[in-house]
N, CA and C atoms as an extended XYZ file, in Angstrom:
351
Properties=species:S:1:pos:R:3:atomname:S:1:resname:S:1:resid:I:1 pbc="F F F"
N         0.251        7.406       31.887 N   MET     1
C        -1.128        7.360       31.405 CA  MET     1
C        -1.186        7.564       29.894 C   MET     1
N        -0.363        8.495       29.401 N   LYS     2
C        -0.363        8.788       27.976 CA  LYS     2
C         0.048        7.562       27.154 C   LYS     2
N         1.082        6.840       27.625 N   ASN     3
C         1.527        5.634       26.917 CA  ASN     3
C         0.458        4.550       26.926 C   ASN     3
N        -0.256        4.408       28.044 N   GLY     4
C        -1.324        3.416       28.129 CA  GLY     4
C        -2.452        3.713       27.161 C   GLY     4
N        -2.809        4.979       27.042 N   PHE     5
C        -3.865        5.388       26.108 CA  PHE     5
C        -3.436        5.104       24.672 C   PHE     5
N        -2.167        5.397       24.361 N   PHE     6
C        -1.651        5.150       23.021 CA  PHE     6
C        -1.714        3.662       22.693 C   PHE     6
N        -1.350        2.813       23.660 N   ALA     7
C        -1.377        1.360       23.447 CA  ALA     7
C        -2.814        0.869       23.248 C   ALA     7
N        -3.736        1.340       24.073 N   ILE     8
C        -5.146        0.931       23.937 CA  ILE     8
C        -5.690        1.357       22.583 C   ILE     8
N        -5.341        2.567       22.163 N   LYS     9
C        -5.767        3.057       20.853 CA  LYS     9
C        -5.197        2.177       19.739 C   LYS     9
N        -3.930        1.796       19.862 N   SER    10
C        -3.303        0.938       18.852 CA  SER    10
C        -3.950       -0.437       18.805 C   SER    10
N        -4.236       -1.018       19.977 N   TYR    11
C        -4.901       -2.324       20.024 CA  TYR    11
C        -6.295       -2.238       19.398 C   TYR    11
N        -6.999       -1.159       19.666 N   SER    12
C        -8.340       -0.976       19.100 CA  SER    12
C        -8.285       -0.879       17.584 C   SER    12
N        -7.341       -0.097       17.084 N   ILE    13
C        -7.195        0.041       15.630 CA  ILE    13
C        -6.845       -1.306       15.005 C   ILE    13
N        -5.948       -2.055       15.644 N   ALA    14
C        -5.562       -3.368       15.123 CA  ALA    14
C        -6.766       -4.317       15.102 C   ALA    14
N        -7.546       -4.329       16.175 N   GLY    15
C        -8.735       -5.181       16.233 CA  GLY    15
C        -9.760       -4.814       15.179 C   GLY    15
N       -10.010       -3.517       15.025 N   LEU    16
C       -10.972       -3.064       14.013 CA  LEU    16
C       -10.483       -3.388       12.600 C   LEU    16
N        -9.177       -3.293       12.391 N   THR    17
C        -8.613       -3.626       11.079 CA  THR    17
C        -8.826       -5.099       10.762 C   THR    17
N        -8.595       -5.961       11.740 N   LEU    18
C        -8.809       -7.399       11.520 CA  LEU    18
C       -10.288       -7.717       11.290 C   LEU    18
N       -11.159       -7.075       12.036 N   ILE    19
C       -12.602       -7.277       11.840 CA  ILE    19
C       -13.008       -6.836       10.441 C   ILE    19
N       -12.498       -5.678       10.009 N   ALA    20
C       -12.800       -5.203        8.653 CA  ALA    20
C       -12.289       -6.192        7.610 C   ALA    20
N       -11.113       -6.788        7.855 N   GLY    21
C       -10.574       -7.790        6.936 CA  GLY    21
C       -11.459       -9.010        6.840 C   GLY    21
N       -11.983       -9.462        7.971 N   VAL    22
C       -12.895      -10.621        7.973 CA  VAL    22
C       -14.187      -10.274        7.245 C   VAL    22
N       -14.746       -9.105        7.523 N   VAL    23
C       -16.005       -8.691        6.874 CA  VAL    23
C       -15.825       -8.602        5.363 C   VAL    23
N       -14.725       -7.972        4.914 N   LEU    24
C       -14.474       -7.876        3.472 CA  LEU    24
C       -14.267       -9.269        2.868 C   LEU    24
N       -13.565      -10.126        3.581 N   SER    25
C       -13.325      -11.485        3.072 CA  SER    25
C       -14.623      -12.262        2.926 C   SER    25
N       -15.483      -12.153        3.903 N   LEU    26
C       -16.780      -12.839        3.820 CA  LEU    26
C       -17.649      -12.234        2.724 C   LEU    26
N       -17.618      -10.915        2.586 N   SER    27
C       -18.438      -10.240        1.573 CA  SER    27
C       -18.028      -10.614        0.158 C   SER    27
N       -16.721      -10.645       -0.084 N   TYR    28
C       -16.227      -10.912       -1.435 CA  TYR    28
C       -15.866      -12.375       -1.662 C   TYR    28
N       -15.899      -13.178       -0.621 N   GLY    29
C       -15.510      -14.576       -0.761 CA  GLY    29
C       -14.042      -14.726       -1.109 C   GLY    29
N       -13.227      -13.766       -0.697 N   ASP    30
C       -11.799      -13.742       -1.023 CA  ASP    30
C       -11.022      -13.429        0.247 C   ASP    30
N       -10.344      -14.431        0.789 N   TRP    31
C        -9.649      -14.259        2.066 CA  TRP    31
C        -8.338      -13.517        1.939 C   TRP    31
N        -8.002      -13.046        0.735 N   ASP    32
C        -6.841      -12.161        0.586 CA  ASP    32
C        -7.039      -10.877        1.392 C   ASP    32
N        -8.287      -10.448        1.530 N   TRP    33
C        -8.559       -9.223        2.288 CA  TRP    33
C        -8.190       -9.384        3.759 C   TRP    33
N        -8.385      -10.561        4.305 N   PHE    34
C        -7.983      -10.812        5.692 CA  PHE    34
C        -6.455      -10.775        5.811 C   PHE    34
N        -5.779      -11.359        4.806 N   ALA    35
C        -4.317      -11.324        4.790 CA  ALA    35
C        -3.814       -9.889        4.692 C   ALA    35
N        -4.462       -9.086        3.882 N   ARG    36
C        -4.088       -7.671        3.752 CA  ARG    36
C        -4.281       -6.923        5.071 C   ARG    36
N        -5.336       -7.259        5.774 N   SER    37
C        -5.559       -6.588        7.054 CA  SER    37
C        -4.424       -6.919        8.030 C   SER    37
N        -3.841       -8.104        7.901 N   GLY    38
C        -2.687       -8.460        8.724 CA  GLY    38
C        -1.500       -7.560        8.445 C   GLY    38
N        -1.324       -7.177        7.199 N   SER    39
C        -0.258       -6.246        6.834 CA  SER    39
C        -0.453       -4.906        7.553 C   SER    39
N        -1.686       -4.444        7.603 N   LEU    40
C        -1.970       -3.178        8.281 CA  LEU    40
C        -1.773       -3.294        9.792 C   LEU    40
N        -2.077       -4.458       10.336 N   VAL    41
C        -1.835       -4.679       11.768 CA  VAL    41
C        -0.330       -4.646       12.049 C   VAL    41
N         0.484       -5.211       11.152 N   VAL    42
C         1.935       -5.169       11.329 CA  VAL    42
C         2.436       -3.725       11.302 C   VAL    42
N         1.929       -2.913       10.378 N   VAL    43
C         2.316       -1.497       10.339 CA  VAL    43
C         1.954       -0.826       11.666 C   VAL    43
N         0.772       -1.101       12.175 N   ASN    44
C         0.349       -0.549       13.456 CA  ASN    44
C         1.301       -1.005       14.573 C   ASN    44
N         1.689       -2.281       14.546 N   GLY    45
C         2.621       -2.802       15.540 CA  GLY    45
C         3.999       -2.175       15.433 C   GLY    45
N         4.454       -1.934       14.204 N   ILE    46
C         5.739       -1.268       14.000 CA  ILE    46
C         5.707        0.112       14.643 C   ILE    46
N         4.642        0.827       14.409 N   ILE    47
C         4.529        2.170       14.977 CA  ILE    47
C         4.456        2.105       16.501 C   ILE    47
N         3.696        1.148       17.028 N   LEU    48
C         3.571        1.015       18.479 CA  LEU    48
C         4.906        0.672       19.119 C   LEU    48
N         5.609       -0.302       18.571 N   THR    49
C         6.877       -0.708       19.171 CA  THR    49
C         8.013        0.254       18.856 C   THR    49
N         7.847        1.068       17.852 N   SER    50
C         8.887        2.022       17.470 CA  SER    50
C         8.665        3.400       18.070 C   SER    50
N         7.748        3.517       18.969 N   ARG    51
C         7.454        4.826       19.552 CA  ARG    51
C         8.700        5.450       20.179 C   ARG    51
N         9.492        4.649       20.870 N   GLN    52
C        10.714        5.161       21.477 CA  GLN    52
C        11.685        5.623       20.388 C   GLN    52
N        11.766        4.874       19.298 N   ILE    53
C        12.629        5.254       18.185 CA  ILE    53
C        12.142        6.559       17.569 C   ILE    53
N        10.820        6.698       17.412 N   ILE    54
C        10.263        7.918       16.841 CA  ILE    54
C        10.601        9.116       17.724 C   ILE    54
N        10.440        8.963       19.039 N   GLU    55
C        10.787       10.053       19.953 CA  GLU    55
C        12.280       10.347       19.904 C   GLU    55
N        13.093        9.294       19.827 N   HIS    56
C        14.545        9.465       19.736 CA  HIS    56
C        14.917       10.178       18.434 C   HIS    56
N        14.267        9.805       17.327 N   MET    57
C        14.531       10.469       16.052 CA  MET    57
C        14.194       11.943       16.141 C   MET    57
N        13.094       12.253       16.790 N   HIS    58
C        12.687       13.647       16.942 CA  HIS    58
C        13.747       14.422       17.728 C   HIS    58
N        14.221       13.833       18.825 N   THR    59
C        15.242       14.486       19.639 CA  THR    59
C        16.531       14.678       18.857 C   THR    59
N        16.971       13.634       18.135 N   LEU    60
C        18.184       13.764       17.329 CA  LEU    60
C        18.011       14.796       16.222 C   LEU    60
N        16.840       14.832       15.624 N   GLY    61
C        16.584       15.817       14.573 CA  GLY    61
C        16.661       17.236       15.099 C   GLY    61
N        16.106       17.457       16.271 N   LEU    62
C        16.197       18.783       16.877 CA  LEU    62
C        17.633       19.118       17.216 C   LEU    62
N        18.351       18.122       17.744 N   TRP    63
C        19.735       18.351       18.128 CA  TRP    63
C        20.585       18.653       16.908 C   TRP    63
N        20.384       17.886       15.834 N   ALA    64
C        21.193       18.065       14.627 CA  ALA    64
C        20.951       19.416       13.975 C   ALA    64
N        19.747       19.937       14.116 N   ARG    65
C        19.422       21.233       13.501 CA  ARG    65
C        19.697       22.413       14.418 C   ARG    65
N        20.024       22.120       15.641 N   SER    66
C        20.164       23.188       16.626 CA  SER    66
C        21.594       23.690       16.688 C   SER    66
N        21.825       24.875       16.195 N   SER    67
C        23.171       25.443       16.274 CA  SER    67
C        23.496       25.875       17.697 C   SER    67
N        22.468       26.187       18.497 N   ALA    68
C        22.697       26.569       19.885 CA  ALA    68
C        23.307       25.407       20.659 C   ALA    68
N        22.858       24.203       20.405 N   GLN    69
C        23.410       23.026       21.085 CA  GLN    69
C        24.873       22.846       20.714 C   GLN    69
N        25.189       23.030       19.453 N   CYS    70
C        26.576       22.855       19.010 CA  CYS    70
C        27.486       23.906       19.621 C   CYS    70
N        26.989       25.111       19.795 N   SER    71
C        27.837       26.164       20.343 CA  SER    71
C        28.155       25.921       21.815 C   SER    71
N        27.368       25.110       22.503 N   ARG    72
C        27.641       24.789       23.903 CA  ARG    72
C        28.540       23.567       24.033 C   ARG    72
N        28.888       22.958       22.910 N   ASP    73
C        29.719       21.765       22.939 CA  ASP    73
C        31.118       22.142       23.428 C   ASP    73
N        31.732       21.252       24.181 N   TRP    74
C        33.063       21.477       24.729 CA  TRP    74
C        34.152       21.332       23.683 C   TRP    74
N        33.838       20.672       22.574 N   ALA    75
C        34.849       20.334       21.571 CA  ALA    75
C        35.203       21.546       20.716 C   ALA    75
N        36.312       21.415       20.012 N   ASN    76
C        36.700       22.494       19.106 CA  ASN    76
C        35.785       22.492       17.880 C   ASN    76
N        35.964       23.459       17.020 N   THR    77
C        35.060       23.659       15.892 CA  THR    77
C        34.993       22.424       14.989 C   THR    77
N        36.140       21.839       14.649 N   GLU    78
C        36.133       20.662       13.778 CA  GLU    78
C        35.383       19.500       14.430 C   GLU    78
N        35.632       19.290       15.694 N   ARG    79
C        34.982       18.191       16.418 CA  ARG    79
C        33.476       18.414       16.492 C   ARG    79
N        33.037       19.659       16.685 N   ARG    80
C        31.604       19.951       16.750 CA  ARG    80
C        30.896       19.551       15.462 C   ARG    80
N        31.510       19.860       14.322 N   TYR    81
C        30.877       19.506       13.057 CA  TYR    81
C        30.819       17.993       12.875 C   TYR    81
N        31.862       17.282       13.320 N   LEU    82
C        31.844       15.823       13.245 CA  LEU    82
C        30.742       15.252       14.122 C   LEU    82
N        30.572       15.783       15.328 N   LEU    83
C        29.507       15.321       16.211 CA  LEU    83
C        28.139       15.593       15.599 C   LEU    83
N        27.994       16.781       15.043 N   GLN    84
C        26.709       17.135       14.446 CA  GLN    84
C        26.405       16.217       13.264 C   GLN    84
N        27.393       15.934       12.417 N   ASP    85
C        27.189       15.051       11.272 CA  ASP    85
C        26.855       13.633       11.724 C   ASP    85
N        27.507       13.151       12.797 N   ASP    86
C        27.239       11.808       13.312 CA  ASP    86
C        25.795       11.693       13.799 C   ASP    86
N        25.309       12.676       14.544 N   HIS    87
C        23.931       12.636       15.033 CA  HIS    87
C        22.937       12.752       13.888 C   HIS    87
N        23.246       13.592       12.921 N   ARG    88
C        22.350       13.734       11.769 CA  ARG    88
C        22.291       12.430       10.978 C   ARG    88
N        23.427       11.788       10.782 N   SER    89
C        23.466       10.524       10.060 CA  SER    89
C        22.661        9.453       10.800 C   SER    89
N        22.803        9.393       12.106 N   ARG    90
C        22.062        8.418       12.912 CA  ARG    90
C        20.568        8.696       12.846 C   ARG    90
N        20.209        9.966       12.925 N   TRP    91
C        18.799       10.366       12.862 CA  TRP    91
C        18.200        9.960       11.517 C   TRP    91
N        18.905       10.247       10.421 N   LEU    92
C        18.389        9.901        9.098 CA  LEU    92
C        18.280        8.392        8.925 C   LEU    92
N        19.247        7.652        9.441 N   SER    93
C        19.223        6.197        9.346 CA  SER    93
C        17.999        5.618       10.053 C   SER    93
N        17.733        6.074       11.270 N   GLU    94
C        16.576        5.581       12.013 CA  GLU    94
C        15.266        6.000       11.347 C   GLU    94
N        15.222        7.235       10.896 N   LYS    95
C        14.006        7.756       10.262 CA  LYS    95
C        13.668        6.951        9.002 C   LYS    95
N        14.631        6.788        8.115 N   TYR    96
C        14.356        6.089        6.871 CA  TYR    96
C        14.221        4.578        7.075 C   TYR    96
N        14.859        4.040        8.098 N   GLY    97
C        14.670        2.625        8.430 CA  GLY    97
C        13.233        2.336        8.828 C   GLY    97
N        12.659        3.215        9.642 N   LEU    98
C        11.262        3.054       10.040 CA  LEU    98
C        10.340        3.177        8.833 C   LEU    98
N        10.580        4.159        7.984 N   TYR    99
C         9.778        4.315        6.775 CA  TYR    99
C         9.875        3.074        5.890 C   TYR    99
N        11.087        2.498        5.813 N   MET   100
C        11.294        1.318        4.987 CA  MET   100
C        10.488        0.128        5.513 C   MET   100
N        10.452       -0.048        6.826 N   LEU   101
C         9.657       -1.134        7.416 CA  LEU   101
C         8.174       -0.986        7.073 C   LEU   101
N         7.654        0.213        7.215 N   VAL   102
C         6.239        0.449        6.936 CA  VAL   102
C         5.953        0.246        5.448 C   VAL   102
N         6.759        0.838        4.589 N   LEU   103
C         6.537        0.714        3.144 CA  LEU   103
C         6.643       -0.745        2.692 C   LEU   103
N         7.666       -1.451        3.166 N   GLY   104
C         7.834       -2.850        2.783 CA  GLY   104
C         6.665       -3.718        3.210 C   GLY   104
N         6.141       -3.446        4.398 N   THR   105
C         4.989       -4.214        4.882 CA  THR   105
C         3.754       -3.941        4.034 C   THR   105
N         3.544       -2.689        3.662 N   LEU   106
C         2.393       -2.348        2.824 CA  LEU   106
C         2.512       -2.955        1.426 C   LEU   106
N         3.715       -2.953        0.862 N   VAL   107
C         3.914       -3.571       -0.448 CA  VAL   107
C         3.694       -5.083       -0.341 C   VAL   107
N         4.185       -5.676        0.728 N   TRP   108
C         4.000       -7.104        0.968 CA  TRP   108
C         2.515       -7.455        1.022 C   TRP   108
N         1.723       -6.618        1.675 N   GLY   109
C         0.294       -6.904        1.821 CA  GLY   109
C        -0.555       -6.513        0.632 C   GLY   109
N        -0.148       -5.477       -0.092 N   PHE   110
C        -1.011       -4.927       -1.145 CA  PHE   110
C        -0.338       -4.845       -2.516 C   PHE   110
N         0.866       -5.383       -2.654 N   GLY   111
C         1.626       -5.249       -3.895 CA  GLY   111
C         1.016       -5.898       -5.111 C   GLY   111
N         0.113       -6.837       -4.914 N   ASP   112
C        -0.511       -7.516       -6.061 CA  ASP   112
C        -1.709       -6.751       -6.620 C   ASP   112
N        -2.203       -5.751       -5.893 N   LEU   113
C        -3.400       -5.040       -6.336 CA  LEU   113
C        -3.234       -4.247       -7.647 C   LEU   113
N        -2.116       -3.568       -7.890 N   PRO   114
C        -2.010       -2.841       -9.165 CA  PRO   114
C        -2.172       -3.753      -10.373 C   PRO   114
N        -1.700       -4.998      -10.292 N   GLY   115
C        -1.844       -5.942      -11.401 CA  GLY   115
C        -3.271       -6.430      -11.586 C   GLY   115
N        -4.108       -6.273      -10.565 N   ARG   116
C        -5.494       -6.727      -10.649 CA  ARG   116
C        -6.448       -5.636      -11.097 C   ARG   116
N        -5.986       -4.413      -11.107 N   LEU   117
C        -6.877       -3.295      -11.456 CA  LEU   117
C        -7.044       -3.137      -12.919 C   LEU   117
């Protein structure tokens, strides 16, 4: 039920964003605003489809920071640190990869605005 509510909320936000883009485009006579709203819909879609990745990143982050988990590891001390570093590296890679997708999409949609101000 929780996942269904999240999806409905995401679809609603995406629809409202597109409607706002059309309204702004009609108001200003500039359809760039509709194109920009598409960028925001893509960010919303990234978050919706990356929900599993976000949850996985959270789990890896907790695991990487948890010394209690490492102390229960069957491996020797050197191996434990290697495992911990591997999970931390994977967690950081996924975390910053998601941020990069969102940032790149926003720059793609709105990157021309600073030059117009």
